[in-house]
C-alpha positions in Angstrom: 10.7 -24.4 -26.2 7.2 -24.0 -27.7 6.3 -24.7 -30.8 3.7 -22.1 -32.1 2.8 -24.0 -36.2 3.6 -27.3 -36.8 7.2 -27.4 -37.8 7.5 -24.1 -39.5 7.7 -21.4 -36.3 9.3 -21.8 -33.0 9.3 -19.5 -30.0 12.1 -19.5 -27.3 12.4 -18.0 -23.8 15.0 -15.4 -23.3 15.6 -12.6 -20.8 16.2 -8.8 -22.4 19.2 -7.1 -20.3 16.8 -5.7 -17.9 15.4 -9.5 -16.8 12.0 -9.0 -19.0 10.5 -12.3 -20.4 10.9 -12.9 -24.2 10.9 -14.7 -27.2 12.6 -15.5 -29.8 11.0 -16.9 -32.9 12.6 -18.9 -35.9 11.0 -19.9 -38.4 10.9 -21.1 -42.2 9.9 -18.5 -44.7 10.3 -20.0 -47.9 14.0 -21.8 -48.3 15.4 -19.4 -45.2 15.5 -19.5 -42.2 14.7 -16.5 -40.0 15.8 -15.4 -36.3 13.4 -12.5 -34.8 14.9 -11.5 -31.9 12.9 -9.3 -29.6 12.8 -5.7 -30.7 15.9 -3.3 -30.1 16.6 -6.1 -27.0 19.2 -7.8 -27.0 18.3 -11.8 -26.1 19.7 -13.8 -23.2 19.7 -17.2 -23.1 20.8 -19.4 -20.1 22.7 -23.6 -20.9 18.9 -25.1 -21.6 17.6 -21.8 -23.7 20.1 -22.4 -25.9 19.8 -26.3 -26.4 16.5 -25.0 -27.2 17.3 -22.3 -30.1 19.6 -24.7 -30.7 16.9 -27.7 -31.2 14.5 -25.0 -33.4 17.0 -24.3 -36.0 17.8 -28.3 -36.5 13.9 -28.7 -36.6 13.9 -25.6 -39.6 17.1 -26.8 -41.3 14.8 -30.0 -41.5 11.6 -28.0 -42.6 13.4 -26.3 -45.4 15.2 -29.1 -46.7 11.6 -30.9 -47.1 9.9 -27.3 -48.4 9.5 -27.7 -52.0 11.3 -24.5 -53.4 14.6 -25.7 -52.0 17.4 -25.9 -53.8 21.0 -27.1 -52.8 
């Protein structure tokens, strides 16, 4: 997993159905978590990549919990 910005955006490498390298991006927008998949593509993740996606989502949830606009 490559961290693009401190605590609020993460990128997880994957491949599309044609085998080209792509990224799934996870970022925090206010008190929501946003997943951005490759445009018009399916993201194909191996077991290690799924673990990285899980870690990125966990980190994003923590970031949302620390956000001042969080209302839960």
